[in-house]
C-alpha positions as CSV (number, residue, x, y, z in Angstrom):
1,M,21.2,208.5,37.1
2,G,22.6,210.9,34.6
3,R,24.7,213.9,35.7
4,F,23.3,217.3,35.3
5,H,25.6,220.0,33.9
6,T,25.4,223.4,35.5
7,E,26.6,226.8,34.3
8,P,30.4,226.9,34.6
9,P,31.9,229.1,37.3
10,G,33.0,232.6,36.3
11,Y,36.7,231.9,35.9
12,E,35.9,229.1,33.5
13,K,33.5,231.1,31.5
14,G,36.0,233.9,31.3
15,A,38.9,231.7,30.3
16,W,37.1,229.9,27.5
17,S,35.5,233.2,26.4
18,D,39.0,234.8,26.1
19,L,40.3,231.8,24.2
20,Q,37.3,231.9,21.7
21,G,37.8,235.5,21.3
22,A,41.6,235.0,20.6
23,W,40.8,232.4,17.9
24,E,38.2,234.6,16.3
25,S,40.8,237.5,16.3
26,L,43.4,235.3,14.8
27,R,41.0,234.2,12.0
28,Q,40.2,237.8,11.3
29,A,43.9,238.7,11.2
30,V,44.3,236.1,8.5
31,V,41.3,237.3,6.5
32,D,42.7,241.0,6.8
33,A,46.0,239.9,5.6
34,L,44.8,238.1,2.4
35,P,46.3,237.0,0.1
36,F,49.4,235.4,1.4
37,P,50.8,232.0,0.9
38,E,49.1,229.1,2.9
39,A,46.2,231.5,4.0
40,A,43.5,229.0,3.0
41,R,45.2,226.2,5.0
42,L,45.5,228.4,8.0
43,L,41.8,229.4,7.8
44,F,40.9,225.6,7.6
45,H,42.9,224.8,10.7
46,I,41.9,227.7,12.5
47,D,38.3,226.6,12.1
48,E,39.3,223.1,13.2
49,G,40.8,224.6,16.3
50,M,37.6,226.6,17.0
51,S,35.2,223.6,16.4
52,W,32.9,222.1,19.0
53,E,35.0,218.9,18.8
54,S,38.2,220.8,19.8
55,V,36.3,222.5,22.7
56,R,35.1,219.1,24.0
57,E,38.5,217.6,23.4
58,P,41.3,220.1,24.1
59,E,44.0,217.8,22.8
60,N,42.6,218.3,19.5
61,M,42.8,222.1,20.0
62,R,46.4,221.8,20.9
63,K,47.1,219.8,17.8
64,A,45.3,222.4,15.6
65,L,47.2,225.3,17.3
66,L,50.5,223.7,16.7
67,L,49.7,223.0,13.1
68,V,48.5,226.7,12.6
69,H,51.8,227.8,14.2
70,N,53.9,225.7,12.0
71,I,52.1,226.7,8.7
72,A,52.3,230.4,9.6
73,V,55.9,230.3,10.5
74,Q,56.8,228.3,7.3
75,A,54.7,230.6,5.2
76,K,56.3,233.7,6.7
77,A,52.7,234.9,7.6
78,P,52.4,238.5,8.5
79,A,53.3,239.6,12.0
80,E,49.9,240.3,13.2
81,V,48.9,236.7,12.4
82,L,51.8,235.4,14.3
83,E,51.0,237.7,17.4
84,W,47.5,236.4,17.4
85,I,48.7,232.8,17.3
86,E,50.8,233.6,20.5
87,A,47.7,235.2,22.0
88,V,45.6,231.9,21.4
89,R,48.5,229.9,22.8
90,E,48.6,232.0,26.0
91,D,44.7,231.7,26.5
92,F,44.7,228.1,25.7
93,D,47.5,227.6,28.4
94,E,45.3,229.5,30.8
95,V,42.4,227.2,30.0
96,M,44.5,224.1,30.5
97,E,45.8,225.4,33.9
98,A,42.2,226.0,35.1
99,I,41.3,222.5,34.1
100,K,44.3,221.1,35.8
101,E,43.4,223.1,39.0
102,G,39.7,222.0,38.8
103,E,38.4,225.5,38.0
104,A,37.3,224.5,34.5
105,R,35.4,221.8,32.6
């Protein structure tokens, strides 16, 4: 018999919600800073990191975040973009810790 999914506990909802908000703020920071070198590539990979496929498979999100970071550093992206990348990384780490502790997923 199939397993029924229930609504996630409060901590999980909060951690995932914070992560989604950080990705959205990062995307907005890139849009606000346009134009700058590699901005289009950053937007593409940010969208990949925020995609449903990445939420279902966090390793894909980790790869997208690393790629976004590397592109932004090499392109000398504005400071606010780099700050939001760090915020995404911190929130991602919190979600991964919650998964590890069995509080998420």
